[in-house]
A tleap script that builds the chain and sets N, CA, C and O, in Angstrom:
source leaprc.protein.ff14SB
mol = sequence {
  NMET THR LYS ASP SER ARG ASP GLU MET THR
  ALA SER GLU VAL ALA MET ARG LYS PHE LEU
  LYS GLN LEU GLY VAL THR ALA HIE GLN GLU
  LEU ALA ALA ALA LEU ALA GLN ALA VAL ALA
  ASP GLY LYS LEU LEU SER GLY ALA GLU VAL
  ALA VAL THR ALA ARG VAL GLU VAL ALA ASP
  LEU GLN PHE THR HIE ASP VAL THR ALA ASN
  LEU VAL VAL PRO CGLU
}
set mol.1.N position { 5.327 -5.448 -43.532 }
set mol.1.CA position { 5.796 -6.942 -42.369 }
set mol.1.C position { 4.094 -6.928 -41.766 }
set mol.1.O position { 3.460 -6.034 -41.206 }
set mol.2.N position { 3.723 -8.295 -42.150 }
set mol.2.CA position { 3.382 -9.371 -41.242 }
set mol.2.C position { 3.639 -9.234 -40.383 }
set mol.2.O position { 4.859 -9.069 -40.397 }
set mol.3.N position { 3.086 -9.140 -38.952 }
set mol.3.CA position { 2.933 -9.119 -37.172 }
set mol.3.C position { 3.439 -10.901 -37.501 }
set mol.3.O position { 4.485 -11.150 -36.901 }
set mol.4.N position { 2.945 -12.001 -38.240 }
set mol.4.CA position { 3.577 -12.767 -37.837 }
set mol.4.C position { 5.375 -12.849 -38.364 }
set mol.4.O position { 6.244 -13.368 -37.664 }
set mol.5.N position { 5.586 -12.320 -39.500 }
set mol.5.CA position { 7.293 -11.991 -39.503 }
set mol.5.C position { 7.493 -11.562 -38.607 }
set mol.5.O position { 8.587 -11.952 -38.197 }
set mol.6.N position { 6.902 -10.718 -37.790 }
set mol.6.CA position { 7.762 -9.550 -36.857 }
set mol.6.C position { 8.056 -10.297 -35.522 }
set mol.6.O position { 9.102 -10.358 -34.875 }
set mol.7.N position { 6.911 -10.812 -35.311 }
set mol.7.CA position { 7.027 -12.162 -34.109 }
set mol.7.C position { 7.997 -12.714 -34.259 }
set mol.7.O position { 8.670 -12.983 -33.263 }
set mol.8.N position { 8.606 -13.233 -36.047 }
set mol.8.CA position { 9.682 -14.368 -35.748 }
set mol.8.C position { 11.102 -14.112 -36.149 }
set mol.8.O position { 11.972 -14.820 -36.658 }
set mol.9.N position { 11.047 -12.844 -35.745 }
set mol.9.CA position { 12.531 -12.139 -35.800 }
set mol.9.C position { 13.126 -12.119 -34.925 }
set mol.9.O position { 12.521 -11.787 -33.906 }
set mol.10.N position { 14.407 -12.400 -34.806 }
set mol.10.CA position { 15.589 -12.691 -33.371 }
set mol.10.C position { 15.791 -11.067 -32.911 }
set mol.10.O position { 15.313 -9.991 -33.268 }
set mol.11.N position { 16.553 -11.422 -32.142 }
set mol.11.CA position { 16.812 -10.048 -31.299 }
set mol.11.C position { 17.673 -9.489 -31.839 }
set mol.11.O position { 17.889 -8.329 -31.486 }
set mol.12.N position { 18.297 -9.942 -32.642 }
set mol.12.CA position { 19.338 -9.569 -33.321 }
set mol.12.C position { 19.029 -8.977 -34.567 }
set mol.12.O position { 19.663 -7.964 -34.863 }
set mol.13.N position { 18.348 -9.322 -35.201 }
set mol.13.CA position { 17.298 -9.179 -36.649 }
set mol.13.C position { 16.571 -7.242 -36.058 }
set mol.13.O position { 16.737 -6.144 -36.591 }
set mol.14.N position { 15.944 -7.573 -35.031 }
set mol.14.CA position { 14.936 -6.359 -34.573 }
set mol.14.C position { 16.332 -5.727 -34.268 }
set mol.14.O position { 16.530 -5.082 -35.298 }
set mol.15.N position { 17.472 -5.519 -33.421 }
set mol.15.CA position { 17.825 -4.301 -33.392 }
set mol.15.C position { 18.927 -4.055 -34.148 }
set mol.15.O position { 19.570 -3.085 -33.748 }
set mol.16.N position { 19.444 -4.710 -35.286 }
set mol.16.CA position { 19.683 -4.217 -37.422 }
set mol.16.C position { 18.806 -3.124 -37.017 }
set mol.16.O position { 19.021 -1.946 -36.735 }
set mol.17.N position { 17.490 -4.032 -37.081 }
set mol.17.CA position { 16.204 -2.910 -38.019 }
set mol.17.C position { 16.356 -1.617 -37.773 }
set mol.17.O position { 16.445 -0.689 -38.577 }
set mol.18.N position { 16.397 -1.607 -35.862 }
set mol.18.CA position { 16.247 -0.568 -35.400 }
set mol.18.C position { 16.972 0.681 -35.449 }
set mol.18.O position { 16.674 1.847 -35.190 }
set mol.19.N position { 18.330 -0.084 -35.982 }
set mol.19.CA position { 19.615 0.732 -36.152 }
set mol.19.C position { 19.104 1.388 -37.605 }
set mol.19.O position { 18.559 2.486 -37.714 }
set mol.20.N position { 19.283 0.838 -38.253 }
set mol.20.CA position { 19.571 0.981 -39.452 }
set mol.20.C position { 18.037 1.544 -40.170 }
set mol.20.O position { 17.699 2.045 -41.242 }
set mol.21.N position { 17.427 1.170 -39.009 }
set mol.21.CA position { 15.804 2.506 -39.644 }
set mol.21.C position { 16.338 3.873 -38.856 }
set mol.21.O position { 16.143 4.913 -39.485 }
set mol.22.N position { 16.840 3.976 -37.852 }
set mol.22.CA position { 17.346 5.756 -37.336 }
set mol.22.C position { 18.376 6.003 -37.955 }
set mol.22.O position { 18.461 7.171 -38.336 }
set mol.23.N position { 19.640 4.991 -38.339 }
set mol.23.CA position { 20.470 5.877 -39.221 }
set mol.23.C position { 19.522 6.427 -40.301 }
set mol.23.O position { 19.590 7.656 -40.336 }
set mol.24.N position { 18.761 5.969 -41.088 }
set mol.24.CA position { 18.341 6.533 -42.102 }
set mol.24.C position { 17.574 7.725 -42.112 }
set mol.24.O position { 17.470 8.663 -42.902 }
set mol.25.N position { 16.853 7.315 -40.565 }
set mol.25.CA position { 16.199 8.656 -40.761 }
set mol.25.C position { 16.693 9.720 -40.043 }
set mol.25.O position { 16.198 10.746 -40.510 }
set mol.26.N position { 17.500 9.982 -39.048 }
set mol.26.CA position { 18.739 11.035 -38.409 }
set mol.26.C position { 19.465 11.242 -39.701 }
set mol.26.O position { 19.609 12.455 -39.854 }
set mol.27.N position { 20.025 10.513 -40.774 }
set mol.27.CA position { 20.558 11.154 -41.596 }
set mol.27.C position { 20.385 12.041 -42.335 }
set mol.27.O position { 20.994 13.080 -42.588 }
set mol.28.N position { 18.997 11.311 -42.881 }
set mol.28.CA position { 17.923 12.177 -44.084 }
set mol.28.C position { 17.810 13.177 -43.540 }
set mol.28.O position { 18.107 14.153 -44.229 }
set mol.29.N position { 17.370 13.445 -42.169 }
set mol.29.CA position { 16.906 14.704 -41.564 }
set mol.29.C position { 17.880 15.956 -41.413 }
set mol.29.O position { 17.531 17.042 -41.878 }
set mol.30.N position { 19.094 15.805 -40.768 }
set mol.30.CA position { 20.276 16.487 -40.849 }
set mol.30.C position { 20.773 16.394 -42.169 }
set mol.30.O position { 21.199 17.479 -42.564 }
set mol.31.N position { 20.873 15.399 -43.053 }
set mol.31.CA position { 20.861 16.110 -44.539 }
set mol.31.C position { 20.505 17.137 -45.400 }
set mol.31.O position { 21.006 17.958 -46.168 }
set mol.32.N position { 19.083 16.632 -44.815 }
set mol.32.CA position { 18.325 17.794 -45.746 }
set mol.32.C position { 18.138 19.171 -44.945 }
set mol.32.O position { 17.589 20.103 -45.532 }
set mol.33.N position { 18.455 19.284 -43.992 }
set mol.33.CA position { 18.947 20.823 -42.938 }
set mol.33.C position { 19.664 21.191 -43.486 }
set mol.33.O position { 19.539 22.392 -43.727 }
set mol.34.N position { 20.759 20.566 -44.011 }
set mol.34.CA position { 22.413 20.852 -44.263 }
set mol.34.C position { 22.181 21.274 -45.332 }
set mol.34.O position { 22.705 22.387 -45.290 }
set mol.35.N position { 21.723 21.154 -46.348 }
set mol.35.CA position { 21.786 21.697 -47.783 }
set mol.35.C position { 20.875 22.421 -47.710 }
set mol.35.O position { 21.078 23.384 -48.451 }
set mol.36.N position { 19.591 22.514 -47.008 }
set mol.36.CA position { 18.451 23.987 -46.537 }
set mol.36.C position { 19.957 25.083 -46.531 }
set mol.36.O position { 20.158 26.039 -47.280 }
set mol.37.N position { 20.769 24.608 -45.541 }
set mol.37.CA position { 21.361 25.690 -45.276 }
set mol.37.C position { 22.044 26.046 -46.002 }
set mol.37.O position { 22.373 27.206 -46.253 }
set mol.38.N position { 22.590 24.427 -46.771 }
set mol.38.CA position { 23.855 25.434 -47.693 }
set mol.38.C position { 23.140 26.219 -49.099 }
set mol.38.O position { 23.858 26.887 -49.843 }
set mol.39.N position { 22.059 26.100 -49.291 }
set mol.39.CA position { 20.786 26.847 -50.446 }
set mol.39.C position { 20.860 28.038 -49.574 }
set mol.39.O position { 21.095 29.019 -50.279 }
set mol.40.N position { 20.769 28.302 -48.511 }
set mol.40.CA position { 19.877 29.296 -48.077 }
set mol.40.C position { 21.785 30.896 -47.550 }
set mol.40.O position { 21.938 32.106 -47.383 }
set mol.41.N position { 22.681 29.526 -47.546 }
set mol.41.CA position { 23.681 30.713 -47.382 }
set mol.41.C position { 24.743 30.839 -48.803 }
set mol.41.O position { 25.874 31.324 -48.803 }
set mol.42.N position { 23.993 30.242 -49.990 }
set mol.42.CA position { 24.780 30.770 -51.229 }
set mol.42.C position { 25.372 30.018 -51.347 }
set mol.42.O position { 25.722 30.213 -52.511 }
set mol.43.N position { 25.908 29.077 -51.013 }
set mol.43.CA position { 27.256 27.875 -50.880 }
set mol.43.C position { 26.798 26.513 -51.942 }
set mol.43.O position { 27.527 25.637 -52.408 }
set mol.44.N position { 25.279 26.728 -52.110 }
set mol.44.CA position { 25.048 25.581 -53.522 }
set mol.44.C position { 23.799 26.129 -54.247 }
set mol.44.O position { 22.767 26.608 -53.776 }
set mol.45.N position { 24.085 25.977 -55.201 }
set mol.45.CA position { 22.585 26.248 -55.632 }
set mol.45.C position { 21.487 25.128 -55.981 }
set mol.45.O position { 21.833 24.016 -56.379 }
set mol.46.N position { 20.518 25.390 -55.856 }
set mol.46.CA position { 19.259 24.187 -56.054 }
set mol.46.C position { 19.437 23.882 -57.531 }
set mol.46.O position { 19.619 24.637 -58.486 }
set mol.47.N position { 19.301 22.142 -57.419 }
set mol.47.CA position { 19.847 21.496 -58.487 }
set mol.47.C position { 21.070 20.802 -58.985 }
set mol.47.O position { 21.172 19.946 -59.863 }
set mol.48.N position { 22.107 21.441 -58.123 }
set mol.48.CA position { 22.825 21.570 -57.895 }
set mol.48.C position { 23.540 19.598 -57.665 }
set mol.48.O position { 22.873 18.841 -56.960 }
set mol.49.N position { 24.784 19.100 -58.304 }
set mol.49.CA position { 24.825 18.056 -57.623 }
set mol.49.C position { 26.001 17.798 -56.752 }
set mol.49.O position { 27.082 18.337 -56.992 }
set mol.50.N position { 25.773 16.734 -55.428 }
set mol.50.CA position { 26.981 17.098 -54.686 }
set mol.50.C position { 27.422 15.575 -54.815 }
set mol.50.O position { 26.834 14.838 -55.607 }
set mol.51.N position { 28.754 14.993 -53.804 }
set mol.51.CA position { 28.669 13.606 -53.768 }
set mol.51.C position { 29.106 13.874 -52.224 }
set mol.51.O position { 29.783 14.702 -51.614 }
set mol.52.N position { 27.952 12.127 -51.787 }
set mol.52.CA position { 28.089 12.175 -50.301 }
set mol.52.C position { 28.588 10.426 -50.518 }
set mol.52.O position { 28.315 9.557 -51.346 }
set mol.53.N position { 29.504 10.502 -49.212 }
set mol.53.CA position { 29.724 9.283 -48.663 }
set mol.53.C position { 29.107 9.315 -47.031 }
set mol.53.O position { 28.954 10.207 -46.197 }
set mol.54.N position { 28.852 7.865 -47.070 }
set mol.54.CA position { 28.069 7.003 -45.726 }
set mol.54.C position { 29.149 6.022 -45.208 }
set mol.54.O position { 29.843 5.266 -45.888 }
set mol.55.N position { 29.148 6.162 -44.066 }
set mol.55.CA position { 30.992 5.607 -43.419 }
set mol.55.C position { 30.016 4.521 -42.570 }
set mol.55.O position { 29.275 5.275 -41.939 }
set mol.56.N position { 29.588 2.956 -42.188 }
set mol.56.CA position { 29.413 2.491 -40.853 }
set mol.56.C position { 30.605 1.608 -40.395 }
set mol.56.O position { 31.377 1.020 -41.152 }
set mol.57.N position { 30.640 1.608 -38.819 }
set mol.57.CA position { 31.872 1.569 -38.273 }
set mol.57.C position { 31.692 0.380 -37.684 }
set mol.57.O position { 30.527 0.302 -37.293 }
set mol.58.N position { 32.369 -0.668 -37.420 }
set mol.58.CA position { 32.073 -1.155 -36.069 }
set mol.58.C position { 33.010 -2.079 -35.407 }
set mol.58.O position { 32.969 -3.297 -35.234 }
set mol.59.N position { 33.950 -1.080 -35.050 }
set mol.59.CA position { 35.022 -1.089 -33.788 }
set mol.59.C position { 35.576 -2.598 -33.741 }
set mol.59.O position { 36.499 -3.268 -34.204 }
set mol.60.N position { 34.729 -2.696 -33.109 }
set mol.60.CA position { 35.022 -4.434 -32.680 }
set mol.60.C position { 35.430 -5.515 -33.253 }
set mol.60.O position { 36.249 -6.366 -32.909 }
set mol.61.N position { 34.494 -5.343 -34.555 }
set mol.61.CA position { 34.976 -6.273 -36.512 }
set mol.61.C position { 35.597 -5.827 -36.986 }
set mol.61.O position { 35.977 -6.438 -37.985 }
set mol.62.N position { 36.256 -4.417 -36.737 }
set mol.62.CA position { 37.581 -4.158 -37.585 }
set mol.62.C position { 36.458 -3.904 -38.741 }
set mol.62.O position { 36.891 -4.196 -39.855 }
set mol.63.N position { 35.460 -3.550 -38.734 }
set mol.63.CA position { 34.347 -3.429 -39.923 }
set mol.63.C position { 34.103 -2.081 -40.417 }
set mol.63.O position { 33.646 -1.365 -39.527 }
set mol.64.N position { 34.290 -1.347 -41.814 }
set mol.64.CA position { 33.529 -0.271 -42.376 }
set mol.64.C position { 33.099 -0.973 -43.519 }
set mol.64.O position { 33.699 -1.976 -43.908 }
set mol.65.N position { 31.735 -0.352 -44.298 }
set mol.65.CA position { 31.014 0.084 -45.134 }
set mol.65.C position { 31.000 1.320 -45.448 }
set mol.65.O position { 30.896 2.204 -44.597 }
set mol.66.N position { 31.121 1.587 -46.932 }
set mol.66.CA position { 30.965 2.730 -47.004 }
set mol.66.C position { 30.068 3.019 -48.360 }
set mol.66.O position { 30.403 2.302 -49.303 }
set mol.67.N position { 29.113 3.835 -48.599 }
set mol.67.CA position { 28.130 3.922 -49.523 }
set mol.67.C position { 28.609 5.431 -50.105 }
set mol.67.O position { 28.958 6.285 -49.290 }
set mol.68.N position { 28.610 5.659 -51.239 }
set mol.68.CA position { 28.751 7.394 -52.087 }
set mol.68.C position { 27.575 6.576 -53.135 }
set mol.68.O position { 27.218 5.516 -53.650 }
set mol.69.N position { 27.284 8.312 -52.926 }
set mol.69.CA position { 26.195 8.599 -53.872 }
set mol.69.C position { 26.211 10.669 -54.820 }
set mol.69.O position { 26.911 11.638 -54.525 }
set mol.70.N position { 25.741 10.605 -55.291 }
set mol.70.CA position { 25.679 11.811 -55.821 }
set mol.70.C position { 24.236 12.299 -55.432 }
set mol.70.O position { 23.276 11.683 -55.896 }
set mol.71.N position { 24.016 13.494 -54.513 }
set mol.71.CA position { 22.918 14.126 -54.303 }
set mol.71.C position { 21.939 14.957 -54.931 }
set mol.71.O position { 22.721 15.908 -54.939 }
set mol.72.N position { 21.042 15.375 -55.398 }
set mol.72.CA position { 20.631 16.592 -55.948 }
set mol.72.C position { 20.454 17.900 -54.886 }
set mol.72.O position { 19.417 17.791 -54.230 }
set mol.73.N position { 21.189 19.029 -54.598 }
set mol.73.CA position { 20.633 19.962 -53.730 }
set mol.73.C position { 18.746 20.327 -54.277 }
set mol.73.O position { 18.290 20.679 -55.365 }
set mol.74.N position { 18.174 20.078 -53.142 }
set mol.74.CA position { 16.809 20.878 -53.273 }
set mol.74.C position { 16.926 21.757 -53.383 }
set mol.74.O position { 18.003 22.317 -53.182 }
set mol.75.N position { 15.293 22.649 -53.969 }
set mol.75.CA position { 14.829 23.742 -54.334 }
set mol.75.C position { 14.872 24.306 -53.321 }
set mol.75.O position { 14.485 25.472 -53.246 }
savepdb mol mol.pdb
quit
């Protein structure tokens, strides 16, 4: 993203991008730690698939959005 395009973003767009970045970074960190701990505890085997669902809720809008996928447990 260029500086000009960042400068043209509305406050709403900036807030949305910050939220989504924080969501992605923190979810990645927490999931990676949980998966590593599950492997260490013998609850999951490396290379196994595990189903995941992420939900974003905006109570004021009565809005929910779910994203589901299968993750591969790391080594």
